[in-house]
Backbone as a ProteinNet text record, in pm:
[ID]
protein_1_A
[PRIMARY]
MKQLKRGFTHTPTVSLRKARKVPTTHLVSGFTLIEILVVIGIIAVLAAIVIVAINPARQFAQARNSQRESNVNTILNAIGQNLVDNRGVALSATTCTGIGTVPGATALDIGTDTGLVNLTCLVPTYLASSVPLDPTDGTPANTQYTLSIDTNSRYTVCAPGHAETAIAGSATYCLTR
[TERTIARY]
81.8	0	86.3	32.4	105.8	58.3	149.9	115.9	89.4	-26.8	-63.3	-42.5	-60.1	-46.3	-154.3	-125.4	-213.1	-261.3	-193.3	-222.6	-317	-353.2	-441.9	-361.1	-421.9	-354.4	-436.8	-369.7	-435.2	-431.2	-550	-558.2	-565.3	-474.3	-478.2	-604.3	-665.3	-784.9	-742.2	-818.1	-788	-873.4	-814.3	-891.8	-977.7	-1090.8	-1183.3	-1121.2	-1033.4	-971.9	-881.6	-818.4	-724.5	-789.1	-915	-980.7	-991	-971.3	-979.3	-1123.1	-1161.6	-1299.8	-1317	-1417.8	-1448.3	-1563.9	-1551.7	-1662.5	-1785.1	-1899.5	-2023.7	-2073.2	-2131.8	-2186.5	-2330.6	-2376.4	-2514	-2607.9	-2704.8	-2802.1	-2917.9	-2967.7	-3082.2	-3207.3	-3290.3	-3411.7	-3532.2	-3640.3	-3762.1	-3855.4	-3961.9	-4060.5	-4037.1	-4063.8	-4051.3	-4179.9	-4172.3	-4288.3	-4403.5	-4373.8	-4476.8	-4549.5	-4475.1	-4537.6	-4630.1	-4587.8	-4670.5	-4796.6	-4785.3	-4901.4	-5000.7	-4950.2	-5038.3	-5117.3	-5052.6	-5120.3	-5224.9	-5191.6	-5288	-5407.8	-5382.5	-5491.2	-5583	-5527	-5607.7	-5692.3	-5632.9	-5706.8	-5820	-5797.3	-5901.3	-6017.9	-5987.8	-6093.6	-6174.8	-6108.5	-6179.7	-6264.1	-6214	-6290.2	-6414.9	-6400.9	-6516.7	-6622.5	-6580.9	-6675.5	-6747.9	-6676.6	-6737.3	-6835.9	-6800.1	-6890.1	-7017.4	-7005.4	-7124.4	-7209.6	-7145.7	-7220.8	-7292.2	-7228.1	-7288.2	-7394.9	-7372	-7463.9	-7509.8	-7427.5	-7459.9	-7589.6	-7624.1	-7748.6	-7868.6	-7862.9	-7973	-7977.6	-7861.7	-7856.3	-7914.6	-7878.8	-7933.1	-8083.7	-8128.9	-8272.4	-8348.2	-8292.1	-8356.9	-8361.3	-8256.2	-8255.5	-8362.6	-8375.2	-8479	-8617.8	-8638	-8768.5	-8800.7	-8702.1	-8724.8	-8768.5	-8705.7	-8743.5	-8885.7	-8921.8	-9057.7	-9160.7	-9133.3	-9225.8	-9242.5	-9133.7	-9139.6	-9220.7	-9199.4	-9273.1	-9422.6	-9461.1	-9603.4	-9664.8	-9593.7	-9641.5	-9655.3	-9559.7	-9563.1	-9683.9	-9710.6	-9825.1	-9955.7	-9967.7	-10090	-10105.9	-9996.7	-10005.3	-10052.6	-10004.6	-10045.6	-10194.5	-10241.4	-10384	-10466.1	-10419.9	-10491.5	-10496.6	-10387	-10386.1	-10479.1	-10484.1	-10576.1	-10720.7	-10751.2	-10886.6	-10922.5	-10831.5	-10857	-10880.9	-10795.9	-10810.8	-10939.7	-10990.5	-11112.9	-11234.3	-11225.2	-11335.2	-11390.6	-11299.7	-11338.2	-11379	-11374.8	-11409.3	-11292.8	-11323.7	-11219.8	-11161.2	-11044	-10982.7	-11075.8	-11084.8	-11173.7	-11099.8	-11165.3	-11106.5	-11086.1	-11159.1	-11140	-11016.1	-10980.6	-10860.9	-10736.7	-10749.9	-10637.7	-10684	-10633.7	-10680.3	-10647.4	-10741.3	-10720.5	-10761	-10798.3	-10834.2	-10976.5	-10993.8	-11127.5	-11197.8	-11317.4	-11391.6	-11485.5	-11490.7	-11578.2	-11508.4	-11563.8	-11500.8	-11501.4	-11397	-11384.8	-11327	-11292.4	-11233.3	-11095.4	-11047.7	-10915.8	-10807.6	-10693.9	-10581.8	-10532	-10505.2	-10454.5	-10311.4	-10231.1	-10093.2	-10089.9	-9989.9	-9972.6	-9866.5	-9894.5	-9798	-9863.7	-9785	-9837.2	-9878.4	-9854.3	-9897.1	-10049.1	-10098.6	-10241.7	-10297.5	-10408.8	-10473.1	-10424.1	-10324	-10273.7	-10326.2	-10322.4	-10364.5	-10253.8	-10287.4	-10190	-10204.3	-10112.5	-10118.7	-10036.6	-9998.7	-9925.2	-10012.7	-10144.5	-10232.7	-10198.7	-10122.7	-10083.6	-9951.8	-9885.5	-9756.9	-9784.7	-9727.4	-9632.6	-9699.4	-9834.6	-9902.9	-9882.1	-9894.4	-9888.2	-9764.8	-9706.9	-9581.5	-9479.3	-9364.4	-9266.6	-9227.1	-9180.1	-9130	-9192.9	-9220.1	-9279.3	-9338.1	-9412.2	-9466.4	-9350.3	-9339.2	-9226.9	-9224.2	-9104.4	-9082.5	-9022.6	-9051.8	-8989.8	-8838.5	-8756	-8611.1	-8547.2	-8612.5	-8552.4	-8581.4	-8708.3	-8741	-8858.8	-8883.8	-8991.9	-8954.4	-9050.9	-9032.9	-9154.9	-9148.1	-9268.7	-9385.8	-9356.4	-9461.7	-9529.7	-9454.1	-9509	-9422.7	-9477.3	-9400.1	-9379	-9449.6	-9446.3	-9517.5	-9603.1	-9690.1	-9833.9	-9922.1	-10063.1	-10149.7	-10269.1	-10365	-10500.8	-10570.1	-10707.2	-10787.8	-10919.7	-11011.8	-11105.8	-11120.1	-11208.1	-11352.5	-11441.1	-11583	-11612.1	-11520.1	-11535.6	-11466.3	-11430.9	-11360.2	-11225.1	-11160.6	-11025.4	-10926.8	-10821	-10719.9	-10613.6	-10571.8	-10462.7	-10358.4	-10234.5	-10122.3	-10032.8	-9993.6	-9909.2	-9780.3	-9676.9	-9547.5	-9518.6	-9557.6	-9532.8	-9385.2	-9297	-9153.7	-9093.8	-9173.9	-9127.3	-9093.8	-9146.5	-9118.8	-8982.6	-8878.2	-8739.9	-8695.9	-8629.5	-8582.1	-8468	-8393.2	-8279.5	-8323.6	-8451.6	-8502.3	-8607.6	-8578	-8671.1	-8799	-8912.8	-9040.9	-9091.8	-9023.4	-9073.1	-9190.7	-9282.6	-9403.1	-9437.9	-9541.2	-9589.9	-9626.9	-9585.1	-9614.2	-9732.1	-9836.9	-9954.2	-9983.6	-10031.5	-10067.4	-10203.1	-10293.8	-10430.6	-10459.3	-10526.8	-10573	-10708.2
-117.2	0	123.7	214.5	337.3	438.8	506	603.2	736.2	794.7	925.8	1030.8	1155	1264.6	1257.1	1313.9	1326.8	1191.4	1088.1	962.1	869.2	903.9	816.5	714.8	597.8	495.9	468.7	435.3	406.7	256.3	198.8	57.4	46.2	-30.6	-42	-117.4	-73.5	-139.5	-241.1	-346.5	-451.5	-422.8	-421.9	-396.3	-518.3	-496.1	-604.7	-705.8	-661.7	-753.8	-853.2	-806.8	-893.5	-965.8	-938.5	-998.7	-1148.5	-1213.5	-1357	-1400.6	-1496.1	-1541.2	-1634.7	-1602.9	-1683	-1774.4	-1902.1	-1991.6	-1961	-1958.6	-1930	-2059	-2044.6	-2161.7	-2179.8	-2302.6	-2329.5	-2303.5	-2215.6	-2184.1	-2283.2	-2330.3	-2419.7	-2332.9	-2350.4	-2269.7	-2358.2	-2301.9	-2375.8	-2288.8	-2352	-2279.5	-2307.9	-2207.2	-2227.1	-2291.9	-2343.8	-2408.9	-2311	-2190.4	-2087.3	-2062.3	-2050.2	-2025.9	-2141.3	-2262.4	-2379.2	-2380.7	-2352	-2351.1	-2241.4	-2126.4	-2017.4	-2058	-2119.8	-2163.9	-2270.4	-2365.4	-2469	-2405.5	-2309.1	-2239	-2166.4	-2099.9	-2028.2	-2127.1	-2237.9	-2339.8	-2396	-2419.5	-2473.2	-2376	-2248.7	-2147.9	-2141.7	-2141.6	-2137.6	-2263.5	-2378.9	-2503.3	-2499.3	-2448	-2437.8	-2344.9	-2234.4	-2140.1	-2205.9	-2279.4	-2345.7	-2452.8	-2531.5	-2637.2	-2578	-2468.1	-2402.9	-2344.8	-2288.2	-2228	-2334.5	-2447.5	-2552.9	-2628.3	-2653.3	-2723.8	-2855.5	-2959	-3086.2	-3149.5	-3134.2	-3193.5	-3132.7	-3003.1	-2935.4	-2977.5	-2991.8	-3033.3	-3172.9	-3266.2	-3401.8	-3402.1	-3320	-3311.8	-3258.7	-3159.4	-3106.3	-3211.3	-3290.4	-3396.7	-3501.3	-3539.6	-3636.4	-3579.8	-3451.5	-3390	-3382.4	-3357.8	-3358.6	-3497.2	-3601.2	-3738.2	-3767.2	-3719.8	-3740.9	-3673.8	-3549.9	-3478.3	-3552	-3603.4	-3681.4	-3809.8	-3876.7	-4000.4	-3975.9	-3869.6	-3835.8	-3810.4	-3737.3	-3708.5	-3837.4	-3927.5	-4055	-4138.6	-4145	-4222.6	-4163.3	-4030.1	-3967.3	-3983.4	-3977.3	-4000.5	-4142	-4239.9	-4378.8	-4395.6	-4334.7	-4342.6	-4273.7	-4156.6	-4083.7	-4161.4	-4224.8	-4304.5	-4424.1	-4483.8	-4594.3	-4547.5	-4428.7	-4374	-4351	-4298.1	-4271.9	-4403.4	-4501.2	-4630.2	-4702.6	-4676.7	-4742.1	-4649.8	-4549.1	-4455	-4391.4	-4350	-4277.7	-4363.4	-4493.2	-4581.2	-4579.1	-4543.9	-4528.4	-4662.9	-4656.1	-4776.4	-4831.8	-4961.1	-5020.3	-5128.6	-5178.3	-5282.9	-5411.5	-5428.1	-5549.4	-5538.8	-5418	-5403	-5376	-5293.9	-5260.6	-5282.2	-5383.3	-5416.4	-5305.9	-5285.4	-5188.1	-5047.2	-5021.3	-4885.1	-4857.1	-4743.1	-4702.3	-4630.9	-4669.8	-4604.7	-4499.7	-4482.6	-4383.2	-4247.7	-4154.6	-4021.8	-3956.6	-3881.9	-3810.8	-3896.5	-4019.6	-4105.8	-4053.5	-4095.2	-4050.5	-4107.5	-4043	-4087	-4222.9	-4308.7	-4442.2	-4453.3	-4527.4	-4550	-4643	-4622.1	-4704.8	-4809.3	-4934.2	-5040.6	-5175.9	-5280.8	-5416.5	-5480.9	-5415	-5470.2	-5475.3	-5561.8	-5574.2	-5442.8	-5398.6	-5275.4	-5152	-5165.8	-5051.2	-5059.4	-4946.9	-4943.8	-5007	-5114.7	-5186.9	-5143	-5060	-5008	-5090.9	-5211	-5296	-5334.4	-5309	-5332.9	-5239.2	-5133.4	-5038	-5076.8	-5180.5	-5225.7	-5341.5	-5356.9	-5272.4	-5179.5	-5183.1	-5103.4	-4954	-4905.9	-4761.6	-4719.1	-4810.1	-4785.4	-4884	-4835.6	-4916.3	-5045.1	-5036.1	-5157.9	-5183	-5079.5	-5095.7	-4962.5	-4968	-4845.5	-4768.2	-4637.2	-4559.2	-4560.2	-4558.4	-4562.1	-4431.2	-4397.4	-4280	-4303.6	-4203.9	-4225	-4248.3	-4209.6	-4227.2	-4364.7	-4398.6	-4523.8	-4597.6	-4575.3	-4645.5	-4788.2	-4878.2	-5017.8	-5057.8	-5166.8	-5211.3	-5236.3	-5280.7	-5305.1	-5175.2	-5066.3	-4935.2	-4830.2	-4770.3	-4676.1	-4541.8	-4516.7	-4389.1	-4277.9	-4314.5	-4218.8	-4251.5	-4152	-4173.6	-4139.2	-4198.6	-4176.4	-4149.4	-4048.2	-4021.1	-3975.1	-3988	-3945.6	-3843.6	-3725.2	-3624	-3644.3	-3555.9	-3569.9	-3550.9	-3493.1	-3476.2	-3588.1	-3694.6	-3810.3	-3772.5	-3678.2	-3639.8	-3707.9	-3760.1	-3833.1	-3736.2	-3758.5	-3681.5	-3780.4	-3760.3	-3840.6	-3745.3	-3788.6	-3705.1	-3778	-3697.4	-3748	-3684	-3751.5	-3693.9	-3672.8	-3752.9	-3739.4	-3612.9	-3538.3	-3414.3	-3309.4	-3324.4	-3230.4	-3263.8	-3222.6	-3250	-3149.5	-3199.4	-3109.9	-3021	-3064.9	-2985.9	-2865.8	-2864.2	-2753.2	-2680	-2556.7	-2477.7	-2452.1	-2474	-2444.6	-2552.8	-2665.6	-2770.5	-2841.2	-2890.4	-2955	-3072.9	-3146.2	-3258.2	-3206.9	-3281.7	-3243.4	-3325.5	-3258.1	-3326.5	-3272	-3361.1	-3323.9	-3386.2	-3306.7	-3352.9	-3340.9	-3444.6	-3442.8	-3505.4
0	0	0	-59	-76.9	25.9	90	192.7	126.2	162.4	108.6	215.9	173.3	267.6	373.5	484.9	599.1	652.8	643	707.3	633.4	514	437.3	361.8	348.5	269.8	145.9	43.4	-82.5	-107.9	-131.7	-162.9	-313.1	-368.2	-513.8	-557.1	-661.5	-716	-817.7	-822	-918.1	-1040.1	-1150.9	-1271.8	-1300.9	-1365.2	-1395.7	-1489.5	-1571.6	-1666.8	-1596	-1491.9	-1422.8	-1304.6	-1277.5	-1161.6	-1179	-1072	-1075.3	-1064.9	-1144.2	-1140.2	-1021.2	-937.5	-819.6	-856.2	-833.7	-868.6	-782.6	-847.9	-775.3	-710.5	-594.2	-525.9	-571.5	-578.5	-619.9	-503.6	-526.5	-422.8	-431.1	-319.3	-315.7	-313.7	-417	-422.8	-395.4	-344.6	-314.3	-233.5	-184.4	-106.4	41	119.5	263.4	314.8	434.1	495.6	511.2	546.3	564.5	432.3	323.8	193	154.9	177.3	144.3	229.6	359	447.5	410.2	369.2	327.2	202.6	106	-16.1	16.3	102.5	140.8	212.2	296.5	366	269.8	170.6	70.4	-9.5	-49.5	-124.8	-40.3	87.4	175	189.2	203.7	215.1	86.2	-27.5	-156	-175.8	-138	-151.1	-63.3	57.9	147.2	89.4	32	-29.6	-146.2	-229.1	-344.5	-299.5	-199.1	-151.4	-93.1	-20	35	-77.6	-178.9	-289.8	-372.2	-393.3	-474.8	-394.9	-267.2	-177.9	-239.6	-234.2	-298.6	-249.9	-122.9	-73.6	-145.3	-165.4	-235.6	-382.4	-444	-584.1	-601.9	-512.7	-521.3	-496.7	-401.4	-373.3	-494.8	-562	-681.9	-792.5	-804.4	-906	-874.8	-746.7	-708.6	-734.4	-704.8	-728	-876.5	-959.4	-1104.6	-1150.5	-1094	-1128.1	-1081.4	-962.9	-912.5	-1002.6	-1044.4	-1132.4	-1264.8	-1316.5	-1440.1	-1420.5	-1307.5	-1279.6	-1265.7	-1195.8	-1180	-1317.2	-1400.7	-1536.2	-1617.2	-1603.8	-1676.1	-1634.2	-1504.6	-1455.2	-1508	-1501.2	-1550.5	-1701.7	-1775.9	-1920	-1950.8	-1875.8	-1897.3	-1868.5	-1759	-1726.7	-1835.2	-1880	-1985.7	-2116.4	-2154.3	-2277.6	-2264.2	-2144.5	-2120.8	-2135.7	-2082.6	-2095.8	-2242.3	-2318.5	-2461.2	-2535.3	-2511	-2579.4	-2541.1	-2420.3	-2373.5	-2381.4	-2466.3	-2493.3	-2365.7	-2279.1	-2158.8	-2041.6	-2057.2	-1945.5	-1847.3	-1724	-1622.2	-1583.2	-1526	-1469.4	-1362.7	-1354.3	-1254.9	-1177.4	-1075.6	-991.8	-1071.2	-1181	-1260.5	-1347.7	-1390.4	-1473.4	-1390.8	-1288.7	-1200.2	-1056.9	-992.3	-857.6	-759	-668.9	-562.6	-598.1	-723.6	-760.1	-713.8	-655.2	-612.7	-727	-756.1	-865.1	-811	-679.2	-619.3	-624.6	-701.3	-706	-568.3	-542.2	-415.8	-304.3	-334.3	-232	-195	-79.3	-35.9	-127.6	-125.3	-208.9	-163	-257.5	-229.1	-278.1	-203.9	-245.7	-365.6	-451.8	-571	-540.8	-571.2	-549.9	-564.7	-552.6	-569.6	-437.9	-324.9	-196.3	-188.2	-102.9	-82	-28.8	-85.1	-41.9	-113.8	-197.7	-274.1	-417.8	-486.9	-627	-710.8	-777.9	-858.5	-1004.6	-1050.1	-1187.7	-1286	-1247.4	-1342	-1460.4	-1450.8	-1565.3	-1681.5	-1654.3	-1759.5	-1826.8	-1773.9	-1828.3	-1922.4	-2034.9	-2106.5	-2207.6	-2214.8	-2317.2	-2297.6	-2174	-2148.9	-2069.7	-1997.3	-1925.9	-1981.5	-2019.3	-2092.5	-2021.7	-1899.6	-1834.7	-1698.9	-1623.1	-1490	-1445.1	-1336.5	-1278	-1216.7	-1244.9	-1190.4	-1037.2	-981.7	-837.4	-789	-663.7	-602.8	-595	-632.7	-635.9	-498.7	-392.3	-260.1	-201.6	-188	-120.3	-182.4	-309.8	-377.1	-412.5	-400.3	-438.1	-519.7	-593.6	-664.3	-568	-446.3	-348	-305.3	-295.6	-262.1	-330.8	-436.7	-518.3	-450.5	-339.7	-267.8	-344.3	-439.3	-508.3	-470.6	-478.9	-446.8	-567.3	-570.6	-679.2	-617.4	-669.4	-625.9	-747	-734.2	-839.3	-776.1	-837.2	-779.1	-826.2	-784.2	-816.3	-964	-1038.1	-1183.5	-1260.2	-1191.6	-1248.2	-1307.9	-1244.6	-1285.3	-1191.5	-1249.8	-1173	-1121.5	-998	-937.5	-886.4	-927.9	-878.4	-799.9	-679.6	-593.2	-557.6	-533	-486.9	-351.5	-241.4	-108.2	-77.3	-135.8	-111.1	-170.2	-246.4	-308.7	-203.4	-83.6	25.5	85.5	18.3	60.5	166.7	270.2	375.8	327.3	226.5	177.9	94.7	54.8	-26	55.9	90.6	170.5	90.7	154.7	91.6	-2.7	-12	-100.2	-33.1	-115	-63.5	-153.1	-114.1	-194.7	-333.4	-434.5	-573.6	-622.8	-670.4	-724.9	-864.2	-950	-1085.4	-1115.4	-1169.8	-1197.9	-1345	-1398	-1536.9	-1542.1
[MASK]
+++++++++++++++++++++++++++++++++++++++++++++++++++++++++++++++++++++++++++++++++++++++++++++++++++++++++++++++++++++++++++++++++++++++++++++++++++++++++++++++++++++++++++++++++

């Protein structure tokens, strides 16, 4: 080192051309634990929001209710086609066991069990393969649908299972023809 005036020393600078190249060390890159936990937390919050917005129980209940409405319509169409083919003669106990021919009678359950309205007389002419069943707990023995005839000889089919707890304000679905 070269001594300068007033006690200062001069450090010689190394020119860039003559500088020795120092090997660089390889840095390990990645995510820290905190960063990963924050991302997982954000994903969990977004997933919870989506699940609440979609509400799968309500979606399934709406799908079951759509099936019930279709089934009620199918049963009434079969009865109506039977009436047309028989020139307006209503279903009777001789053609479909258990059917009440007294207008204004209370609604009867549809099914093959004793005491229920057995609409298998409509299969296969008016119903393709079988009487439609409630999607939740309907069986051939008890379809969970009801049939009634009013004082004007109009048929009403109801789906009591339409009153789903997952859907606010839902009630029994009835269709009259």
